[in-house]
ZAKOLBA-615518 format. One record per residue: x, y, z of N, C-alpha, C in turn; residue in three letters. Coordinates in Angstrom, 1 decimal. Layout:
# residues N
R      n.x      n.y      n.z     ca.x     ca.y     ca.z      c.x      c.y      c.z   res
R        X        Y        Z        X        Y        Z        X        Y        Z   ALA
...
# end
This chain:
# residues 153
R      n.x      n.y      n.z     ca.x     ca.y     ca.z      c.x      c.y      c.z   res
R    122.5     34.6   -104.5    122.6     33.8   -105.5    122.9     32.4   -104.6   UNK
R    122.3     31.9   -105.9    122.5     30.0   -105.3    123.8     29.6   -105.5   UNK
R    124.7     28.5   -104.8    126.0     28.1   -105.7    126.0     27.6   -106.8   UNK
R    127.4     27.1   -107.1    127.2     26.3   -108.4    128.4     25.4   -108.5   UNK
R    127.5     24.1   -108.9    128.5     22.9   -108.5    128.5     22.2   -110.6   UNK
R    129.7     22.7   -109.9    130.5     21.7   -112.0    130.5     20.5   -112.1   UNK
R    130.1     20.0   -112.9    130.8     18.6   -112.9    130.2     18.3   -114.6   UNK
R    130.7     17.1   -114.6    130.6     16.4   -115.7    128.2     15.7   -116.2   UNK
R    128.1     15.8   -116.9    127.0     15.4   -116.7    126.9     13.9   -116.8   UNK
R    127.0     13.3   -115.9    126.7     12.3   -115.1    126.6     12.4   -113.9   UNK
R    126.5     11.3   -113.2    126.2     10.8   -111.5    127.7     11.3   -111.1   UNK
R    128.8      9.8   -111.4    129.8     10.1   -111.1    130.5     10.5   -109.7   UNK
R    131.6     10.9   -109.0    131.7     11.0   -107.7    130.7     12.5   -107.1   UNK
R    130.6     13.3   -107.9    129.5     14.3   -107.9    127.8     14.1   -107.0   UNK
R    127.9     13.1   -107.5    126.7     12.5   -106.7    126.4     12.5   -105.5   UNK
R    127.0     12.1   -104.3    126.9     12.4   -103.2    126.7     13.7   -102.7   UNK
R    127.3     15.0   -102.8    127.3     16.3   -103.0    125.9     16.9   -103.7   UNK
R    125.4     15.8   -104.5    124.3     16.5   -104.8    123.1     16.2   -104.3   UNK
R    123.2     14.6   -103.3    121.9     14.4   -102.6    122.4     14.7   -101.2   UNK
R    123.6     15.1   -100.7    123.7     15.8   -100.0    123.3     17.4   -100.0   UNK
R    123.6     18.0   -100.8    122.3     19.6   -101.3    120.5     18.9   -101.3   UNK
R    120.3     18.3   -101.6    118.9     17.7   -101.6    118.6     17.4   -100.2   UNK
R    119.6     17.0    -99.0    119.1     17.0    -98.2    119.0     17.8    -97.2   UNK
R    119.8     18.8    -97.4    119.8     20.1    -96.8    118.9     20.8    -97.1   UNK
R    118.4     21.1    -98.7    117.4     22.0    -99.1    118.1     22.7    -99.7   UNK
R    119.6     22.5   -100.1    120.2     23.8   -100.4    120.2     24.1   -101.9   UNK
R    119.7     25.2   -102.8    119.2     25.2   -104.0    120.9     25.5   -104.5   UNK
R    120.9     24.8   -105.6    122.1     24.9   -106.2    122.0     25.0   -108.0   UNK
R    122.9     25.8   -108.4    122.8     26.0   -109.8    124.2     24.7   -110.4   UNK
R    123.7     24.3   -111.3    124.3     23.3   -112.0    124.9     23.3   -113.1   UNK
R    126.4     23.2   -113.2    127.5     23.3   -114.6    127.8     22.2   -115.0   UNK
R    126.5     21.6   -116.4    126.9     20.8   -116.8    128.0     20.5   -117.7   UNK
R    128.8     19.9   -118.1    130.2     19.4   -118.9    130.0     18.4   -119.6   UNK
R    129.3     18.8   -120.6    129.2     17.2   -122.2    131.2     17.0   -122.2   UNK
R    131.0     15.6   -122.8    131.8     15.6   -123.6    131.5     14.6   -124.8   UNK
R    132.5     15.0   -125.6    132.2     14.5   -127.1    131.5     13.0   -126.6   UNK
R    131.4     12.5   -127.8    132.1     10.6   -128.1    132.9      9.5   -128.4   UNK
R    132.2      8.4   -127.8    133.6      7.9   -127.8    134.0      7.9   -129.3   UNK
R    135.3      7.7   -129.4    136.2      7.1   -128.7    137.2      8.1   -128.5   UNK
R    137.0      9.6   -128.4    137.7     10.2   -128.2    136.9     11.4   -127.3   UNK
R    136.2     11.2   -126.5    135.0     12.0   -125.7    135.8     14.0   -125.6   UNK
R    135.4     14.1   -126.3    136.0     15.6   -126.7    135.6     16.3   -125.2   UNK
R    136.6     16.9   -124.6    136.5     17.8   -123.0    136.4     18.7   -123.0   UNK
R    136.8     18.8   -124.2    136.4     20.9   -124.4    135.9     22.1   -123.5   UNK
R    134.6     21.3   -123.4    133.5     22.5   -122.7    134.1     22.7   -121.2   UNK
R    134.8     21.8   -120.4    135.1     21.6   -120.0    136.4     23.1   -119.3   UNK
R    137.9     22.3   -120.5    139.1     22.7   -120.5    138.9     24.2   -120.5   UNK
R    137.5     24.6   -121.6    137.4     26.0   -122.6    137.7     27.1   -121.3   UNK
R    136.7     26.8   -120.6    136.9     27.2   -118.9    137.7     26.9   -117.8   UNK
R    138.2     25.9   -117.3    138.9     25.2   -116.4    140.1     27.0   -115.7   UNK
R    140.3     27.1   -116.8    141.1     28.6   -115.7    140.4     29.5   -115.9   UNK
R    140.0     30.0   -115.9    138.5     31.3   -116.1    137.5     31.3   -114.5   UNK
R    137.6     30.3   -114.1    136.7     30.6   -113.2    136.9     31.0   -111.4   UNK
R    138.6     31.4   -111.4    139.6     31.6   -110.2    138.8     30.4   -108.7   UNK
R    139.2     29.5   -109.7    139.5     28.3   -108.7    140.3     27.6   -108.5   UNK
R    141.5     27.6   -106.9    142.8     27.9   -106.4    143.1     26.0   -107.4   UNK
R    142.5     25.2   -107.6    143.1     24.2   -108.0    141.8     24.1   -109.1   UNK
R    142.1     24.1   -109.9    140.7     23.6   -111.1    140.5     22.3   -111.6   UNK
R    139.5     21.6   -111.1    139.2     20.7   -111.2    137.6     20.1   -110.7   UNK
R    137.2     18.9   -111.6    136.3     18.4   -111.7    135.5     17.5   -110.4   UNK
R    134.6     17.9   -109.5    133.6     18.7   -109.1    134.3     20.2   -108.6   UNK
R    133.5     21.4   -109.2    133.8     22.3   -108.3    132.8     22.9   -107.3   UNK
R    133.0     23.8   -106.5    131.9     24.4   -105.8    132.1     25.9   -105.4   UNK
R    131.2     26.6   -106.5    130.9     27.7   -105.7    130.7     28.8   -104.9   UNK
R    130.1     29.8   -104.5    129.4     29.7   -103.6    130.0     31.4   -102.7   UNK
R    129.7     32.2   -103.5    129.9     33.8   -103.4    131.7     33.9   -103.5   UNK
R    131.5     34.0   -102.8    133.7     33.5   -102.0    134.9     32.3   -101.8   UNK
R    133.2     31.7   -101.7    134.1     30.3   -101.7    133.9     29.6   -102.5   UNK
R    135.3     29.1   -103.3    135.6     28.7   -104.4    136.1     27.2   -104.0   UNK
R    135.6     26.4   -104.1    136.3     24.2   -103.8    136.2     23.4   -105.0   UNK
R    137.3     22.6   -104.9    136.8     21.8   -105.5    137.5     20.2   -104.7   UNK
R    137.5     18.7   -105.5    137.6     17.8   -104.6    135.8     17.4   -103.8   UNK
R    135.3     16.9   -103.9    134.5     16.1   -103.3    134.2     15.7   -102.0   UNK
R    135.6     15.2   -101.6    135.2     15.7    -99.7    134.7     17.1    -99.7   UNK
R    136.4     17.8   -100.0    136.4     18.9    -99.1    134.7     20.0    -99.3   UNK
R    134.5     19.6   -100.5    132.7     20.0   -100.9    131.7     19.7    -99.6   UNK
R    131.8     17.9    -99.6    130.7     17.6    -98.7    130.8     18.0    -97.3   UNK
R    132.3     18.1    -96.9    132.2     18.8    -95.6    132.1     19.9    -95.5   UNK
R    132.3     20.9    -96.7    132.0     22.4    -96.2    131.1     22.2    -96.1   UNK
R    129.7     22.1    -96.5    128.4     21.5    -96.8    128.0     20.9    -95.6   UNK
R    128.6     19.9    -95.1    128.3     19.3    -93.7    128.5     20.5    -93.0   UNK
R    129.0     21.2    -92.6    129.7     21.9    -92.2    128.9     22.6    -91.5   UNK
R    128.3     23.3    -92.9    127.5     24.9    -93.1    126.5     24.3    -92.6   UNK
R    125.4     23.0    -92.7    124.4     22.7    -92.3    124.4     21.4    -91.0   UNK
R    125.6     21.8    -90.1    125.8     21.1    -89.0    125.7     19.4    -89.1   UNK
R    126.3     18.8    -89.5    126.2     17.5    -89.8    127.3     16.9    -89.4   UNK
R    128.5     17.1    -89.2    130.1     17.5    -88.3    129.6     16.9    -87.1   UNK
R    128.6     16.3    -86.9    128.2     15.5    -85.1    127.6     16.6    -84.6   UNK
R    127.4     16.4    -83.6    126.3     17.3    -82.4    127.2     17.6    -81.1   UNK
R    127.8     16.7    -80.9    129.0     16.2    -79.8    130.7     16.3    -80.0   UNK
R    131.4     16.4    -79.4    132.4     16.5    -79.1    133.0     15.2    -79.1   UNK
R    132.4     13.7    -78.6    132.4     12.7    -79.0    132.4     12.3    -80.3   UNK
R    130.8     12.4    -81.3    130.3     12.4    -82.2    131.3     12.8    -83.5   UNK
R    132.1     14.1    -84.0    132.4     14.9    -84.1    133.9     14.0    -84.1   UNK
R    135.0     13.8    -83.0    135.9     12.8    -83.0    135.9     11.3    -84.0   UNK
R    134.2     10.7    -83.6    134.1      9.5    -84.3    133.6     10.0    -86.2   UNK
R    133.5     10.5    -86.4    132.9     11.3    -87.8    134.7     11.4    -88.6   UNK
R    135.1     12.0    -87.8    136.6     11.9    -88.1    137.5     10.8    -88.1   UNK
R    137.6     10.1    -87.3    137.9      8.3    -87.2    138.0      7.8    -89.0   UNK
R    136.1      7.4    -88.6    135.8      7.0    -89.4    135.8      7.5    -91.4   UNK
R    136.6      8.6    -91.5    135.4      9.8    -92.9    137.1      9.4    -93.1   UNK
R    138.1      9.8    -92.5    139.7      9.1    -92.2    140.6      7.6    -92.4   UNK
R    139.6      6.5    -92.4    139.9      5.5    -92.8    140.4      5.3    -93.8   UNK
R    141.7      5.0    -93.8    142.9      5.1    -95.2    142.6      3.4    -96.0   UNK
R    142.7      3.9    -97.1    142.4      2.3    -97.7    142.8      2.5    -99.6   UNK
R    141.7      3.8   -100.3    141.6      3.7   -101.6    141.1      2.6   -101.7   UNK
R    140.6      2.4   -103.6    140.2      1.6   -104.1    140.3      0.1   -104.2   UNK
R    142.5     -0.2   -104.1    142.6     -1.4   -104.4    142.2     -2.0   -103.1   UNK
R    142.6     -1.1   -102.3    142.9     -2.0   -100.5    141.3     -2.4    -99.9   UNK
R    140.4     -1.2   -100.8    138.9     -1.5   -100.3    138.7     -2.7   -100.8   UNK
R    138.8     -3.0   -102.4    138.5     -4.6   -103.2    138.9     -5.4   -102.8   UNK
R    139.4     -5.5   -101.9    140.8     -6.5   -101.7    140.4     -6.9    -99.8   UNK
R    139.9     -6.3    -99.8    139.1     -6.8    -97.7    137.8     -5.5    -97.9   UNK
R    136.8     -6.1    -99.2    135.8     -5.3    -99.1    135.1     -6.3    -98.0   UNK
R    135.2     -7.8    -98.1    133.8     -7.9    -96.9    134.2     -7.2    -95.3   UNK
R    135.5     -7.9    -94.7    135.8     -7.0    -94.0    135.7     -5.7    -93.4   UNK
R    135.7     -5.3    -94.4    135.9     -3.8    -94.7    133.8     -3.5    -94.2   UNK
R    133.2     -4.0    -94.9    131.4     -3.4    -94.8    131.6     -4.6    -93.4   UNK
R    132.0     -5.5    -93.3    131.8     -6.1    -91.9    131.7     -4.6    -90.7   UNK
R    133.3     -4.9    -91.1    134.0     -3.7    -89.7    132.5     -3.0    -89.0   UNK
R    132.4     -2.3    -90.7    131.4     -1.4    -90.3    130.7     -0.8    -90.1   UNK
R    129.4     -2.9    -90.5    128.0     -3.0    -90.2    128.2     -3.5    -89.2   UNK
R    128.7     -4.2    -87.9    129.0     -4.0    -86.8    129.2     -2.8    -85.6   UNK
R    130.0     -1.7    -86.3    129.0      0.0    -85.7    128.5     -0.4    -85.7   UNK
R    127.2     -0.6    -86.7    125.8      0.3    -86.9    124.6     -0.7    -86.1   UNK
R    125.5     -1.9    -85.5    124.5     -2.4    -84.4    124.7     -1.9    -83.4   UNK
R    125.5     -1.1    -83.5    125.6      0.0    -81.8    125.2      1.0    -81.7   UNK
R    124.9      2.0    -82.9    125.0      3.0    -83.2    123.6      3.4    -85.0   UNK
R    122.9      4.6    -84.5    121.5      4.4    -85.6    122.0      4.5    -86.8   UNK
R    123.3      5.6    -86.5    124.1      6.4    -87.4    125.4      6.8    -86.9   UNK
R    126.3      6.5    -88.1    128.1      6.4    -88.0    128.3      7.4    -86.5   UNK
R    127.6      8.0    -86.7    128.0      9.9    -85.1    127.6      9.1    -84.3   UNK
R    126.2      8.6    -84.4    125.5      8.4    -82.7    123.7      8.1    -83.2   UNK
R    123.8      8.9    -83.1    121.7      9.5    -83.3    121.4     10.5    -84.5   UNK
R    123.0     11.4    -84.9    122.1     11.5    -86.0    122.8     11.3    -87.2   UNK
R    121.9     11.8    -88.9    122.6     11.6    -90.1    123.8     12.9    -90.1   UNK
R    124.2     11.8    -90.3    125.9     13.0    -90.6    127.0     12.9    -91.9   UNK
R    128.3     13.4    -92.2    128.8     13.5    -93.7    129.1     12.8    -93.6   UNK
R    128.8     11.3    -92.4    129.4     10.2    -93.5    128.6      9.5    -94.7   UNK
R    127.7      9.4    -94.1    126.3      9.0    -95.1    126.7      9.4    -96.5   UNK
R    127.2     10.4    -96.9    128.0     11.3    -98.0    129.1     11.0    -98.8   UNK
R    130.2     10.6    -97.8    131.3     10.4    -97.6    131.3      9.1    -98.5   UNK
R    130.5      7.8    -97.4    130.5      6.5    -98.1    129.8      6.4    -99.0   UNK
R    128.5      7.7    -99.9    128.1      7.1   -101.0    129.3      7.4   -102.2   UNK
R    130.5      8.2   -101.5    131.5      7.8   -102.9    131.6      6.6   -103.1   UNK
R    131.9      5.6   -102.4    132.9      4.5   -102.6    132.1      3.2   -103.8   UNK
R    130.3      3.8   -104.1    130.3      2.9   -105.4    130.6      3.5   -106.8   UNK
R    131.3      4.8   -106.6    131.4      5.5   -107.3    132.9      5.3   -107.7   UNK
R    133.8      5.6   -106.8    134.9      4.9   -107.8    135.3      3.9   -107.5   UNK
R    134.2      3.0   -107.3    134.8      1.4   -107.6    134.5      1.4   -109.1   UNK
R    133.3      2.3   -109.9    132.9      1.9   -111.1    132.4      2.8   -111.0   UNK
R    133.6      4.5   -112.1    132.8      5.7   -112.3    131.7      5.6   -113.2   UNK
R    131.2      4.1   -114.5    129.9      4.3   -115.5    129.1      4.2   -114.9   UNK
# end
């Protein structure tokens, strides 16, 4: 049975997960929840099933693959990346991925230091073809979250 990815019927913060699943060839069933029209944006489609899915921390997006039940975009991305060996191919690459993925800041810090943030990462990428070295890794999908978290529309 294919994994299930549940999220609103928009791109939003689930889009990097969809890209990662496409990259890895992961077949998936999408469970899209529709909101009502403005100004109320009725969310009863999600709230009516939220507590029935067996998720330890019910939230969107969610990912269900047999006994694996996850929420939170980064946790889902990390799980799929580990499953497909995209967390680095050596200890050095894995450490590099951990450091870059854990860089703190959040939306406000990012907006306040966007130019420096992007320059630092651009400089780093001038040394390596990918963040972890010679291979695509989880970081490409983590960095896809940034634009969606800045402007979720």
